[in-house]
N, C-alpha and C positions, 0 to 999 in steps of 0.2 A: 542576536535570535532576536526572534518576533514571534510572541506567543506561542511560542515551542513546546510543544508536548511532550511528555515523556518517551523516550522509546521503550518499546515493549518484546522480549524475547530475541532471537536469532533469525539472521538474514539468509542464513547460509544456504546454496543450491547444489542438487547431485546432478551432474550431466556426465553422460557417456557420445562422442562422435563415433558414427558408424564409421566402420574400417578400422577402428583403432580396437585394445582389449577391452570389451565391456565391464567398466565399474559402475557400479550403481550405490549411491546411498539412500538409506530411508531415511523418513522425517516422520516423526508422531506428535500429533497434538494430543495434548495432555488428558486424560479422563479425569482430571481436576474440575475439568468443566462440569462433568456431570454429576460430582457427590458432592452432599451440603453436610457439612460438619462432618461425625462420626458415623452419619448412617450410610451404609452400604448395603441396603436391601435390595436384593433382584429380582425381575422375572421371565420367566420362560415364556414366548410366545405360544398362545394357545391355540392349538390347529381346530380346535373345534368353534371357537368364538372369535369373538373381534380381535383385532391385532392392539395388543399393548405394548407398551415400551419395556426394554430389555431391562430396564435397571427399575419396574415401577415397585413400589414399596409392599415390603408384607409377602412377599410370596416364599424365602429361601431364607428363613432365620437361622439357618447353618452359616452364612454368610457372616454373621456379626459374632464379635468374640464375645467369650463369657468373659465374666470380670475379673479384670485383672490378669486375664491371658493374652499373651501374644497372636495377634490374627494373621490369619493365611490369608491370600488375596488368590489362591488357585480356583476359589468358585467363582466371585467375581468375574477375572479374567475370563473363566469357558463361558459367562453369560454374557458378557461384553462382545466379545471375538466376533460373533456373526454380523456386529454393527458398524464393526472398524474394516475401511475398505482400503485398496491400494487404488493409489491415483497415479499415472503416467500421464505425460504430456508428448507430442510429437514435434519438432520445433525445426525449423531451417535457419541455418546460421551461414553467415559470409565468413569466409575465411581467405586469408591473403597468402597468394600464393608467391608472392615476392617479398622479401625476408628485409629488403631495404623500402618496404612502401610506408610513405611517409619521413622519410628521409631525403639530403639531400639526392642521395645516390640512388632514389629509386627509379628512375626514368632511364639511369647508367646500368642497371643491372636486371629491370624490370623486361626486357626482351629476350633474356634469357632462362627465363620459367616459363612451363606449360604454358599456355595460354595468353604468350604476351606477358604474363606477371598480372595479370587481369585476376581481380579476386572471384572468388568460385562458392557459389552456394552447396551446403552440404548438409546431410540432415542429423538431429540429433534427438535425444531420447533422456528426460526426464522422470525421477521417482520419490513419490512421497506417500502419506496416509491420509485421512480423514475419517469420518464416522456419520452415518445415516442418522438423522433425526425426524424423520416421519417414514411411514408407510409406502407413501407416494414418491420418495426417490430425493428429498433434498439431502444436499450432502454439505456439510460444514467442511472446510480445511484452512490450513494457511495461505495466506495470500502469495509466498514466496515458492510456494509447491508447484502452482499453476502459473506463473511465471517465467519469461524468458529466463533461460541458465546462462547466458553471457551476454556481452555488446552486440549488437550488430544481429542478434536471434528475434525469431518471431514465432510464436507458437500457434501451429496448426490445427492441432486437437487435442481433445482431454479425455480420457480412457478411467472408467472406473470400476475395479475387479473387487468382487467382492467373496469373503471368504472361502464360499462354496464354487469361486473360480466361475463364476457368471460374469461378462462383461457385457460393459453399457457404453455408451458415446453420451460424454458429458457435454451438459450448457451452461456456461459460466452465466450465472443470475448477477452476483455483485460482487465487488471485494473493497477493503477498506484499508488500502494500506499503511494509515496510522496504527492500526492494531494489527496489521497482518494478519486481518482475517476474509475469509472468500467464502461465497455459497455457489453451489454445483447443483443441478440437476438431472436426473436420470429419469428415464421412461421406466416404473414397473411399478408393481402395486405387490401388497401384503410384504411389505421388505423387513426386514428386521432393524429396528432402531431403538435409540437411546433419547432419555429427555432430559433437558439441566435441571442440576440440582439447586441448593439454595446456599450460595458460596459466604451468604451474610450471615448463615448461623455457625461458619466455620469459626473454630478458637485453636489457639496457639496450642502445639501437641497434637491435634487432630491427624488422623493419616489421610496423607492423599497420595496418590498412584498416578505418576507420566510415562513416555516413547513408548506405549502397546504398538507393536509392530506386527500387520500380518505375515511377513516372511520369516519374524525372529531375530532379524539383523536391529543391532544395536550400535549406533556410533559415538553414545554418550553426549546427543543433543536433547536438550529438555525446553520445553515452553508452555507457560502457563498463562491465562488470564481469567481473571475472575469470574463465574457467571453471571452475577449480576452485572456486570459490565459487558460481557461477552452476548448474552440474550438480546437486551435492545437492538446492539447494532446487526444480530443475526436477524432479528425480525422487521428491522430496515429494509436490510439487502433481500431477502425472500421477496418484496414486495417490487422489489425491480426498483427500490429509491437507492438515494446516495443519502450519506450519513453527513446532517447538519450540525458544526460545531459554533460556539459563541467566540466571538472574536473583539478584542479591544483594538488592534493596531498598534503595539508598543513593543520596544526593545526593553529586554528586562534583564537586571543585573541582579545579582546574588547579593547580601547584604553582611558583609563582613564585620568581624567586632567593631573592629576601627571605624569602621562605616557607620554602624549603627548607631554608635556613639556620637559622631558627628552629626548625623542627622536629628539625633535624639528619641532613638526607635528605640524598644526592650527587643535585649538580644534573641535571636531565632523568631521574630514576628515582622514581616512584611518584606516588600522586594522591591528594589530601586528600580524607578523608570529611568533608562538612558538613552530612549528616544521614544517619540511621538509621530506615529506615519501621519501625513497630511491627507487631511478629507476622512480618516476612518473614527471608529466609536469612540476612540478616548479621548484625539484633538478636537472633536466637536461638543464634548462635556466638559472640556476647559482644562484637561489633565494634560499636566506640562512634565518636563525632562527634570529630572531632581526631585518630583514627587516619590512618596514613599507609600505605595496602597498596602495597608495592612487587613480590610476586610473587604470582600465583596459577598454581596447579597446576603450578609448576615454571616459569613464562614470567615472564620481568619484565615490569612494567608501565613504559613508556615513551611519551613522546608520538608514535611512529610504531604504537604496539603498546597501545592503551587499554586500562583497566581495565572498561570497556563493552564492548568488543569481545570480551575475553578471555572475558569471563563468559558474554557470549551464545553463544559457540561451546563451552560446556559443555552436557552432555546434562544437561536436569532432574533432579532425583534422585540427582544423582552426589555421592559425599562428595569435596571434595578440598581441599588444605592452601592457607591464605591466610597467605602473610607478611607482617608490618606492623611500622610503628616506633609505639610508643607513649610518649611522655614520654623519647626520644631512647632507648629501650631495645628491640631485635628481639622478636619476639612469633610466633608460630605458632600459628593456630587452626584447627581444622578445622571447613568449611562443606559441608551438604549445600544443593546448588542449589536455588534454585527455579524454577518455570516462568514465562517473563517473559510478564505480561500484554499484552492490545492496548495500542499506543499510547495511544489515547485514553484509557484507564483509568489510567495513570502520569503525567499533567502535561501531556500533548501533545495536548490535547483543544484543538482552534478552534473556535469557535462559528462564525465566519467559512468555514470551510473546505466546500470542494465536498461535496456529499451525494449520495446516490442512487446511488454506484456499483453493479454488479452483483454479485452474488455475497455478501459481506459474509463475516464471521466470525459464522456461525451461533450459536458459543457466545455471542453478547455482544449480539448483534443479533436481538433474539427478538421484534419486532414482527408483529403478527399481518397478513397482506395484506389482510384483510378492511376493517381501519381504514385501512390506508396510512401505518401510522407504525412506523418502527425506533428500535428503543434499545437505551441499552448500559448497563451497572453506575453507578450515582452513587457516584464515590469521594472522598474526601476532597481529592485533587488536583484533581480536574476541579471539584466544590463550589466550591474557590478556586478556579479559572481562569474560571468563569461567575460569580461573586460571590456565591452563596449561602453560608449557615451549613455548613461542613464535617462537621458531626453529622447534616444532615439526611438522610432515608433514601429512597428512593425510584430512579429511573430518570431518563436524561438521552436527550433527543429527538436522535438523530443524522440521521435522515432522512425527509421526508416526501414522498407520493405527490401531486405537483403537480394531480393530477387529482381528490384525494380531499377529501373535507366535512373534514378535518381540515387542509387547505390553504386553504380557502374561510376557515376560522375561524381566521386567522394562529397555527396551530402552526408554529412553526420550529426548526431545528436549535438547542441549546441550552438551552431550555424543560426543565424538570423537571416529572415525575409523581410525585406522591405516593402519588394514592389513584385506585383503579378503581371507580365507583358505591359511593364512602364507604368503600369497605375498604383500609386501607393496605397499600402494598408499597415491598418492598425490593431487588428484583430482577426482572431482565426473564422468570425463568420465571413469578414474581408475577404480571405485568402481562400475558403472552400467557395464562395460566391463565383470569385474570378475563376477559379480554375475549372468551376462546374459550367461556367458559361463558355469558355474555351473548348471544354469537351463536347458539350452541346452544339457548337456552332462548325464542328466537323474538324478542328485542329488537329494536327498529330502532336502538338507540343505546347509548352508555354515558356516563357523566358521569364526568372525568375532571376532578381539581383538578392545577390547573397553576401552577407558580410559575417567578417570571421573576428576573433579576439583582436585587439587594435584596432578595430573599424576598418580594415580592409575590405572593400568590396569588389565584387566582379559579377558577370552578368552571368548566368550561365542555363541553356537550353535545354527542359527535359520532357521526353515522351512520356507519351502515357502510356498505359500496360495493354496491348492487344490481346 
């Protein structure tokens, strides 16, 4: 793994396809984000005055338990619930009508199905929850709630429903897949809302409440992020900016007891560098394979405070001290921390993962909407993941609109595009420029050279959307 961030939460999705029995799963983002320590004082909206947070301290003393007495959460739930919202999405999903599609029997049996065995597009829905964090309509939810429910699906619209049944069409402001957080915006005023508490004040043994569902449903799924970590991310997303994390550009291997002994490092301290990415921050600073990093920016590297976590929390561009052990001797190097690339560019690319999530990272997903293809840069790590030569130049498909001609012609996530109209490309910007130029010239289609696993390539003519 390369500067891998620890996963947090669950990434399940509820979905139903129209025409079948409706089955919906409700997901709740925890109210642990809202409560700091044992303090759970709440406040109701003041109709005569300015709008205040639903959990403003000092208004309802009854919500706090007597010393030594068990606590009831009924009052807290009653006061927070107006700010908890239902979130639903409408999606388009491509469904194969040929059960043998993708197999050697696909062409043989395809003609026996309706529509000649070609994929058809159907509508699907998903359901989740979130909470209002401002009176003017900013909503926090989990990224998986507003992402496509399955491979080949595209999210068309997002709807937010308040506890009083008012419905709003929501705009996706930003999302951070690494922490599974997303921010939506609805057009409203004087809305009930909650504010973040201070998780740094929480202690072991304090009460924490999670899975508050507007529908009352509960499928046993919980999700929690400390408010001290979530709030800066939410603040960044609300500004329309993407979250920037530090990056060293190294492969990391945990130190087992025997390795720690062999490298002369105390047990439970440090992580072993198994790979150094050429041209990245660590390589420029002289960090080598086999080094054991024990401290970064004055903070110890431990199993509970990993190198990945510490590096990610350093502002890109910062110059910091990295302490390491090399050949049994201590050494300190100065590192100018780089900017962490999108997960898909550092070895986390999964060809079979869900695609078509709304929003996306515009810096890496530059597929023109007129062609219905989203792409990202093809790095050596991704190339190895999908089974093509790491030296290959081009872009990799990360999503395809199921209603597009590209989908009909079997372009899927994980395929590599190396040229547009026989002109080589190396970046998503190259891809967008050439496709847009062809569209502007009045062309009805473009010719793409597509490479699949193993490096097998073919030309395909893809029509523009009409």
